[in-house]
C-alpha positions as CSV (number, residue, x, y, z in Angstrom):
1,M,97.0,78.4,99.3
2,S,99.9,77.1,97.2
3,V,101.3,77.0,93.7
4,R,102.7,74.1,91.9
5,K,105.4,73.8,89.1
6,L,104.5,71.5,86.3
7,K,106.7,68.8,84.9
8,P,107.9,69.9,81.3
9,I,105.9,67.2,79.4
10,T,105.3,69.9,76.7
11,P,107.2,73.1,75.9
12,G,104.3,75.2,77.2
13,Q,104.6,73.5,80.6
14,R,108.3,74.0,81.0
15,F,108.0,77.2,83.0
16,R,104.3,76.9,83.9
17,V,103.5,77.6,87.5
18,V,99.9,76.9,88.4
19,N,97.6,77.7,91.3
20,E,96.3,74.6,93.0
21,F,93.0,76.3,93.9
22,A,93.0,74.5,97.2
23,A,90.6,77.1,98.7
24,V,88.1,76.7,95.8
25,D,85.1,74.4,95.8
26,K,85.7,72.7,92.4
27,N,82.2,71.2,92.2
28,A,80.4,74.5,92.8
29,K,78.3,75.8,89.9
30,P,77.7,79.5,89.4
31,E,74.5,80.8,91.0
32,K,72.2,81.4,88.1
33,T,70.3,84.3,89.7
34,L,73.6,86.1,90.1
35,V,75.1,85.6,86.7
36,E,74.8,87.8,83.6
37,G,75.9,87.5,80.0
38,K,79.0,89.4,79.0
39,S,79.7,90.7,75.5
40,K,83.1,91.4,74.0
41,S,83.9,94.2,71.5
42,G,87.3,92.9,70.3
43,G,88.5,96.5,70.7
44,R,86.2,97.7,67.9
45,N,83.7,100.5,68.0
46,N,80.2,100.6,66.5
47,T,81.5,101.0,63.0
48,G,83.9,98.0,63.3
49,K,87.0,100.2,63.5
50,M,89.7,99.1,65.9
51,T,90.0,101.8,68.6
52,M,91.8,99.7,71.3
53,R,94.8,97.7,70.2
54,Y,95.8,94.3,71.6
55,I,92.2,93.2,72.5
56,G,90.5,90.2,70.8
57,G,89.5,86.6,71.2
58,G,89.4,85.1,74.6
59,H,87.2,82.4,76.2
60,K,83.6,83.1,76.7
61,Q,82.8,84.5,80.2
62,K,79.8,85.2,82.3
63,Y,79.8,88.1,84.8
64,R,79.1,87.3,88.5
65,I,77.2,90.1,90.2
66,I,79.2,91.0,93.3
67,D,77.8,92.6,96.4
68,F,80.4,95.4,97.0
69,K,78.1,97.4,99.4
70,R,77.5,94.6,102.0
71,D,74.3,96.6,102.9
72,K,72.3,93.6,103.9
73,E,72.7,93.4,107.7
74,G,72.7,90.2,109.6
75,A,74.4,86.8,109.5
76,A,75.0,84.7,106.4
77,T,76.5,81.3,105.8
78,V,79.3,80.8,103.2
79,E,77.9,78.1,100.8
80,S,81.1,77.8,98.7
81,V,84.2,79.7,97.6
82,Q,84.3,79.9,93.8
83,Y,86.6,80.9,91.0
84,D,85.7,84.1,89.1
85,P,87.1,84.6,85.6
86,N,86.5,88.4,85.8
87,R,88.9,89.1,88.7
88,T,92.1,87.9,90.4
89,A,90.4,87.2,93.7
90,F,88.1,84.3,94.5
91,I,84.5,84.9,95.4
92,A,82.2,83.5,98.1
93,L,78.5,82.6,97.7
94,L,76.5,83.7,100.8
95,S,73.2,82.4,101.8
96,Y,71.2,84.6,104.2
97,E,68.6,83.4,106.7
98,D,65.7,84.7,104.5
99,G,67.0,82.6,101.6
100,E,68.6,85.4,99.6
101,K,72.0,84.7,98.0
102,R,74.8,87.1,97.2
103,Y,78.3,86.9,96.0
104,I,81.1,88.8,97.8
105,I,84.9,89.0,97.4
106,A,86.3,86.2,99.5
107,Q,88.8,86.9,102.2
108,N,91.8,84.6,102.9
109,G,90.7,81.7,105.2
110,L,87.0,81.9,104.3
111,K,85.6,78.4,104.2
112,A,82.2,76.8,103.3
113,G,79.9,76.6,106.3
114,Q,81.4,79.6,108.0
115,V,79.0,82.3,109.3
116,I,79.9,85.9,108.6
117,V,78.1,89.1,109.6
118,S,77.6,92.6,108.1
119,G,76.6,95.6,110.2
120,D,77.2,97.3,113.6
121,S,76.8,94.0,115.5
122,A,79.7,92.3,113.7
123,E,82.9,91.3,115.5
124,P,86.3,92.1,113.9
125,E,86.7,88.6,112.4
126,V,87.7,87.5,108.9
127,G,84.9,88.1,106.4
128,N,82.8,90.4,108.5
129,A,82.0,93.8,107.1
130,M,81.6,96.8,109.5
131,K,82.2,100.6,109.6
132,L,85.7,101.8,110.3
133,K,84.5,103.5,113.5
134,N,83.7,100.1,115.0
135,M,87.0,98.4,114.2
136,P,90.0,98.1,116.6
137,L,93.1,100.0,115.6
138,G,95.6,97.9,113.7
139,T,92.9,95.7,112.0
140,V,93.9,94.3,108.6
141,I,91.2,95.2,106.2
142,S,90.2,95.0,102.5
143,C,87.3,96.0,100.2
144,I,87.2,99.6,101.5
145,E,84.6,102.3,100.7
146,L,85.7,105.8,100.0
147,R,82.2,107.3,100.5
148,P,79.5,105.8,102.8
149,G,77.2,103.6,100.9
150,Q,79.3,103.7,97.7
151,G,80.5,100.1,97.8
152,A,84.0,98.8,98.0
153,V,86.5,100.5,95.7
154,M,89.9,99.9,97.3
155,A,92.0,96.7,98.1
156,R,89.8,94.3,96.1
157,S,92.4,92.4,94.1
158,A,94.0,89.1,95.0
159,G,96.3,89.3,98.1
160,T,95.8,93.0,98.8
161,Y,95.0,94.5,102.1
162,A,95.2,97.8,104.1
163,Q,95.6,98.6,107.8
164,L,93.5,100.8,110.0
165,V,96.2,102.9,111.7
166,A,94.4,105.7,113.6
167,R,91.2,107.6,114.1
168,D,90.8,111.4,114.4
169,G,87.3,112.8,114.7
170,K,85.2,111.9,111.8
171,Y,88.1,110.5,109.8
172,A,90.1,107.2,110.1
173,I,93.7,107.0,108.8
174,V,94.2,103.9,106.6
175,K,97.6,102.7,105.2
176,L,96.8,101.4,101.7
177,P,98.5,98.7,99.7
178,S,100.6,101.2,97.7
179,G,102.1,102.5,101.0
180,E,99.9,105.7,100.9
181,S,98.3,106.7,104.2
182,R,94.9,108.3,103.6
183,M,92.0,109.8,105.6
184,I,88.7,108.0,105.1
185,L,85.4,108.8,106.8
186,V,84.7,106.5,109.7
187,E,81.2,105.9,108.4
188,C,82.7,104.0,105.5
189,K,82.5,100.2,105.5
190,A,85.4,97.7,105.1
191,T,85.8,94.0,105.3
192,V,88.1,92.3,107.9
193,G,90.9,90.3,106.4
194,V,93.3,89.9,103.4
195,V,91.7,89.3,99.9
196,S,92.0,85.6,98.9
197,N,94.2,84.0,96.3
198,T,97.4,85.6,97.7
199,D,99.6,83.3,95.4
200,H,98.2,84.9,92.3
201,Q,101.3,86.9,91.6
202,L,103.4,83.7,91.7
203,E,101.6,82.1,88.7
204,V,103.4,81.9,85.4
205,S,101.6,81.5,82.1
206,G,104.2,79.3,80.4
207,K,103.1,80.1,76.8
208,A,101.7,83.0,74.7
209,G,98.6,81.0,73.9
210,R,97.4,81.5,77.5
211,S,97.3,85.3,77.0
212,R,95.1,84.7,73.9
213,W,92.6,82.6,76.0
214,Q,92.4,85.7,78.3
215,G,91.5,88.0,75.4
216,R,95.0,89.6,75.0
217,R,96.6,89.9,71.5
218,P,100.4,90.2,71.1
219,R,101.7,93.6,72.0
220,T,104.2,95.4,69.8
221,R,107.1,97.0,71.5
222,P,107.4,100.8,70.9
223,M,111.1,100.6,70.0
224,V,110.4,98.4,66.9
225,M,107.7,100.8,65.6
226,N,108.3,103.5,63.0
227,P,108.6,107.2,64.1
228,V,105.1,107.9,62.7
229,D,103.7,105.3,65.1
230,H,105.5,106.0,68.4
231,P,108.0,108.6,69.7
232,M,110.4,105.8,70.7
233,G,110.3,104.2,67.2
234,G,112.7,104.6,64.3
235,G,116.6,104.7,64.2
236,E,119.1,102.5,62.5
237,G,119.7,99.0,63.9
238,R,118.8,98.3,67.5
239,A,118.2,101.9,68.8
240,T,117.5,102.6,72.5
241,G,114.3,104.5,71.7
242,G,115.5,107.6,73.7
243,I,113.6,108.8,76.7
244,P,111.0,106.2,77.8
245,R,107.6,107.7,77.0
246,S,104.1,106.9,76.0
247,R,102.5,107.1,72.6
248,N,101.4,110.6,73.4
249,G,104.9,111.7,74.5
250,I,104.3,111.6,78.2
251,P,107.5,110.5,80.1
252,A,107.4,107.1,81.8
253,K,109.4,105.6,84.7
254,G,109.1,108.1,87.5
255,Y,107.3,111.0,85.9
256,K,104.4,112.1,88.1
257,T,101.1,112.5,86.3
258,R,98.9,113.2,89.3
259,A,97.3,116.7,89.1
260,K,98.8,119.1,91.7
261,K,95.4,120.6,92.4
262,K,93.5,117.4,92.8
263,S,90.7,117.8,95.3
264,S,91.5,114.6,97.2
265,N,95.1,115.8,98.0
266,K,93.9,117.1,101.4
267,Y,93.0,113.6,102.5
268,I,96.4,112.1,101.8
269,V,98.6,112.0,104.9
270,E,101.6,110.3,103.4
271,R,102.4,109.8,99.7
272,R,102.7,106.3,98.2
273,K,106.2,104.7,97.9
274,K,107.8,104.5,94.5
């Protein structure tokens, strides 16, 4: 995977850095049986009142139904790797031996024609899904479950991964992308490999209009608001805004908001890095 800097033929292309989408099959069409319509609210509620700011517009999108559970055991062939407008990672279209097709989050290095397996018989190879109890220690994993059968909830976005560090009884210790080490039941499934589109973070929009295509309206900085609209607003001239804080007055930049009595605290072996 690689990115490319465009020649500044127009002002919007001067700083534009694009993904070459080398891993994506550009001729592949979305699988109709796995696609649903997707409506947009524009940030308005049922009476038409704006309840979420900075949302509106955006290109029409269709939702691809992703198999996060990987509960269909057996081998499947990767038909194509496709772009998904709903997520940062690429997706892979699988075709099973009985003819069923499913979308999954594509791992880095997954190619069309490759055979991947889900279940206890799977080998620890890229794209295969298996329980944590069957994986060798040190395996780089992604799309991790937190409860058996729940479906992948962690390490699903572009370029993310975790590592299986140790096993102790019915728990496995996994080092997560944030730097946190956490205990997860060994019965939970995960997929071997790093999530695709690792260069996503290197992309540069180049112009404000691209944000509008993605459904994001211009965001107003708190410091230029009035005191009635935000705690950081007001003042004469270019004021600092005081202590960085949210619209509700909760401090930002280092203030811990996690509940001290959260039930999942007992599963965290090491806290995330700042």
